[in-house]
N, C-alpha and C positions, 0 to 999 in steps of 0.2 A: 506344449514344450515338446518335442522330440525328446525321444529315449536318450540321444546320444547327448542331447544340449543337460538333460535332467543329469546326469552322468558326468559333465562336465562340471556345472554346478556346486554339484557335492563336492567336488576336489579341490574348490575353492576355498579360502577363508572368509567368512561371516563378513558380508560387505563389499566384497570383491566380484561378486558376478554382476553382469552387464547384459545386457539384451543379446541375447545368443545370435551369432553369424550375421551381425550388424556392425555399421560403424558407429564412433562414438560422436559424441557433438563435434569434439575439438578436428576427428578425422573429417567431418562433414564441411566444419568451417573451412582448414586447410587447405581444401580444393577450389575455395572458393578463386574469385580473379583479381579481386581486389584485399588485399590481406588485411587482419581485425588486428586491432591494438592490444597491447599487454593484457589489458583488465579482462576484456572477452577470452586470451587465449590461458588463461589462469586456471587452475583445480584445486579446490581445497576441501575434498571427503575426507572425513573421518567415522571410522564404524561407532558406533553409541549403544550399543546391547539392543537384544531383540525381546527382551519383556514386554509385556502387554503394557500399556498405559491408563491407568483407573481412570474408570468413565464418572468419579464423583465431582471432577471439575466442570462438568459439562451439567448434571443432572443438581447436585448439593447446592440450596442456598445459601448454605452455613461456609459451601467454598467459594460462592461468589461473595459473600461478608470478605471473607478474608484476603480478596484478592482487591477490593475497596481499600482496604487497611494496608494493607503491606506493599501489592504491588503498584497499583496507580500511584499511591503519595509516594513512591521511592522512583519512578521511573522518568525518562525523558521522552516528551508527547509534542508531536505535531501540533501545535495550536492552533496556525494561521499561517498564511504566505504575508511576505513583508509587501506585497502589492493591495494589501486587505487594508493595511495601515500605512499610506505612503508619507502622509501628512502630521504634523506635529498638532495632537490632540485626538487624532484619529483611532477609536478602537474597534475591537472585534470581539464577543463575549465565547469564551468557550468554555464549556461545561463538561465534566468526565464527572456519572455516578451523583453523590449529592454534592461534589465541589463544585464552582461556578468562578470566573476567573475574569476580569476586566482588563484585555491585552490591546496596551495604547501607546501609542507614540509620546514620550515626555518630551524627547528633545532630537534634533536632526539625525542623531547618530545613536538614539541612546532607545531601550523598549522594555516596559515594566509591564507586569501581571499580578493584578491587583486581585486579592481576594472579595470577591463581588457581593457583598453585605455591609451594611452600617453598621458600625461600633456603638450604635446606640441601641438596639433593639431589634436589629440585625436583618432591616429588611432588605434585599434585593436592590442594588444600585443601578443596576440596568435588567430587562429583562432577557432571558435565555433566546438563545441564537438570533442576538441582534449586534449591529453595528453601526458605528456612526461618527460624528465630530464634536467633541467638546471640549471646552474650554476649563470645567471642573466637571465633579461627580456631587449631584444634590441627592438625597436620600427625598423620596415621594412622599413618605410618611411625614416627617417631621420638619424635613427640610435641612437638616444636618448637612455641611459641603466638606467636598476636600477637593484640593487644588490638583492639578494635574500631577504632581510628581507624588502626591498620595498623602503632601501632611495636610492635617486638618486645618479651613478655612474657617469655619463656623458651627458653632453648637448653638441651635437655637435656645432662648434665654439662657445665656450663660451664667447668668448670676445664680441659678439655680442648680450649676454643674462646680462650683469652687473643686469638686475632688476629681474632674477632669483635667489632665495636665496635657498642653497642646501638644508638647513634644513625644509624649508617648501615647498619642492617638494618633498617628499615621496610621494609613492602612495597610496591614500585612500583606507583604508578596510574597511570591515564586520563582523560584531562579528562572531567571533566561538566558537564551542564548539564541544566536542568529547563524543560519548556515545556510549555503547556496540558495537562500531565496525564501526559507522556512523560518517560522517563529518557532522553538522549541521552548518547554519550560517544564518544570521538574519543582516539587514541592518539597523534597527531601534539601534543605541548604548542607547538608555533608556530603551529598551525593556526588561522585566524579565529576571532572569538566565532560562536556559530550564528547568533544574530540576523542578522551579516553574509554567513555562508555562505548561508542562507536568501532574504533579500534583503526589501526592506520591503513588495512587493506580497503575497509570500506570506503575512506576517506582519500583515498587514492583512486580508487573508482569514479567517487563521486564527481572528483574535479574535473573529470573527463567530459562528464555529461553538460556542465554550462547551465543547471536548471536555475541558477541565479536570473540568467539570460530569458527565461520564459513566462508567460503570466497563463492565468485563469480564463480559459475562452467559453470552459462548461461546468457544469456542478449539480450532479444531481445525487441524492438522497431517498433513503427508503430503509424502514424497520422491516427486520429481519425476525421469522419465526423461530427465533433459534440463538443457542447461547453465541456469545461473541468469539469465542474462538474455534467452535464448530465452523461458524461464517469462515472466518480468515482462513481454516484448514482448506476450505473448500477450491480456494486457489493457491495452493501452496506444490500444487504436484499437476504433472501431465500425465500421470496413472488413469484419470478418470474420460479422458477425452475420446475416447474408443466408443464409448458406452453413452457417454453424455454429448458429446458435440460430434456425432456422426457424420456431420456436413461437414468437417472442418478436416477431418481424419486423414483424410486424399491427400494434403498438401502441409500436415504437422508431422514431423518426427517425433509422438509422444512419448512411445518406448526408449528412441535414443536419447533424450533427452538430460543434460549433467546438472548435478544438485550439489552444492556448496553451502559449508559452515564457517562462519568469521567471527571467532572466539565466542561470547554469549548473548550478542544482541544482534547480529545480522546473520542472517542464510539467505539463498538466490537459487532461482533456476536458470536454466537457459535452454529454452526448447525452438530448437531451429526449424523454419517454417521453407516451403519450396521443395519439401522430400517426403516421398510417401511414406505413410506409418507403417511399422514392420508388422502391425497386423493384418494389413491389408496387402503385403508382399507378394507378385503374380498376378493379383488382381485390373491392376490398372498401367499405364504407362504413363511416360514421362508427358506427355501431350494432355492425358489426364490431369495430372497433377495443376500442370500450368492453366488448362480450361478451369479446374474446379474454384483456381482461386482469383480467377479474372472472371468469371461468368455470374450474371445479373447486377440489379439497378446497386445493391448496396456495395459494390466492389470498383474501389477507385481508379481499378483499370479496368472496368468494364468493358470501354471501346477501345482498347487495344491491341494491336496486331496479334494474334495468338495462336499464330502459326508456327512451331520451333524448325529451324534447320536441322540436317542433318547432323550427328553426332552433340547438339545441343542439350544441355538440359533443363527442365523447368526452372531451377533455383535459380542458375546464373542468368535465365532470360527475367524472372523475376526481378533480381535484383538491379538488372540493366533499367527494367521499365520505372522502378521506383522510383532511384536515382535520376532520371531525365522529370520524372514528374515531379519531383522536388525541388528541384534545381529550375523551373518554370514559376513553382510555385512562390519559391523564395527570393529569384531574381541571383540563385547564389551557385557559387561553383562547388560541384561534391564530388568531383572525381578521387581525393585523397579520402572519403568515407568506406570505409569498409563495408563490403557485401552484406556481412553479417549484422552491422549495426543499421542497417536499411531495412533487412528482413526479422531479424529474427526477436526471441521475445523474451525480454532479460528481466527478471521478476525479481526483487531484493526485500525480504523483510526488515524492517525496522523495529526492535520489540520496542512497546509491546502490541502498536496498535496500527503499527502504517506499512503499505507497502510502495516502492519508487518503483516505475518501469522506466528503465533507460533506452537507449538506442533513439533512431527516426519516427521507427513506423507506431509505436504505442507510447507516446512521452503522456505517461498517465501518473496518477495518484491514486491507491485506494486508503481510508480510513476507514474503522472499526472502533465503536463504542457502545459499552452495554448500556441496555436500559437500566436505570435507577432502580425500580424497584419489580422489577423479570427477569431473573435470571435466564428465562426461557427466549431473549430478545435483544437482539441490537441493533444500531442505526449503523448502515452500511453507507458510505461516501465514494464516488469516484469524481476525480478531479482532472479534465482534460485541460493540458499544458500545450503551449503555443511557443513560438519564438517571438521575441520581440519585436516590432516592426524596424527596417533597418533607420528610418529617421530616430529611433531611441525615445519615440512617445510613447511609454507603457498604457494599453487601455485598462481600464478598469477591470476588475476580474468580473465574470458571471455572477447573477445572482443563483442561489443554491433552489435548485428546483426540486421540490420536494413532494416523491412520489406517496400515494396511500397503498397499505399493505395490497391492496386486491391489484394492483394496474403493475402494466407490465412495463418493462426498461423502454420498450420499443413507443411509448407512449410520452417519452421526456423527450422534450424542444432541444431539437437539434440533437439528437442521439441516433448514429449510425443503425438503420435498421437491423442490419445483420450484427451488428455489437450488441445489440441490445436482445437479440434472441440467445446470444452466447451467455449474458448474464441472465435472461430469465431459466435458461438451463441450469446455470451453477447455483441459483438460490431455491429453485424448485424442489432440488433433493433435500434440502435442510429442515423443513418441517417433519418430513419422513424417519430424517436421519436421527432428531432431538426426540419424537415419539418412540422409535425403535430402543433408543439409549437408556429410556426411561421404562420400557419393556422388557429390555433384554434380562435374561437369568446369568449371561456373562458381565463378570464384574469390569472389563478393561477391553480397548480396542487394541486389535495386531494391526502391525506397520511393518509393511516391506522393509528391508535393511536400507536400501538405496534409495526407492522412489518415492518413498514419504520420509526421508530423512529429515526435512524441515520441518515436518509435523514433530516428531521427536524430538529433534533439536530446541524448537520452539516451546514444545510444553517443557522441557526439562527445565529451560529457563524459569517458566512461571514455576515449578516446583522450587527452584531456590528462593522466590520470593516470597512464597505464602506459607513456606515449613514453620515449622513452630518455633524454629528456636532461630529464624532467620533477623 
């Protein structure tokens, strides 16, 4: 940063500084030919202090136990998509720590989540990471059986259990709510409704995306050798792009990205594409920006005309090309869809462990879960979503591809190699970060006031759940 820029920043109130001499995200979007909707043009940043965030949350097994006891038992979690359980009797097993749930459709418009344990001697009724269809749930050990609605159907040799009252032996349940094609569960029956938990701002945004009209076309999972929060936070900012993803910085306005918070449980960033990184200003032309985005076998626009006309920007040409490509692919008219929705990255964190990516170009969901017996590992999942075909026949969701820890994301079937490389870069830093936090003499991590506000906001909410008086 220049001396003049430092002087300017020092005269601003904490949290007000932005990338010097550069357009903001909103200024970039305002120049687009097809204007953006309200949810894109909104801003909701609030300064949350500059204190370090303590590292015990990443390295202390006792802290991880507090999370299992106080956080995971009281928060709304994305358990599965409705397309996982489209018919009555379909079920999907969702595990979080030691807890396990059978999420099942018990009627056309009813979904329940049963604790996945026999009430006789505790055997799991269904194995972890399984799904299927059933008319009843039978324990494989002694044959005790529950009906689809969770009521007790049979206690083997019931003459020996006169003390078991049928009406008191239904399978315990978690709360369930459906939203935009997602099935959310919460173990706390006193928890606020999901709508209240998420807030009106986010629900207004979500309604625009019509995610209920998408289905899972790809699902990749991998265990990452780092705490689940560290792994999530690697994806919460674009500050790392210039160092970690240099191959995309030429067409990524990383330091211009916008960061927003909504209540306690939702935050987001908007990262504009088709714009040169401020770190590279003066080193590349508009033509270079377009070439970087479209060159290579992994680019969806690799065969497109890449010669800019006089006065034309790379961002506008990219938006026009993306619109044409998606119109052909979906046989639809996208003339009213904004350039920003076609190009930009919209990443929303839904606390505690889900990322939703809005827009057209990146319809994805990330999910993160701690590994039950190792606070230094987590399960990271990527779901790729695609619009349901025009005939209304929803394809079955793709089966999960589980990678080994040593495997590259590029090895996952159906994975775009360029995107797989980005995921590899994002996760390769994490073991070093986990080990570094365990080796450091510094008791906390230091965060930027603006570019890392999502991390601070997220950890502030973690603190509220695990506090001793929570």
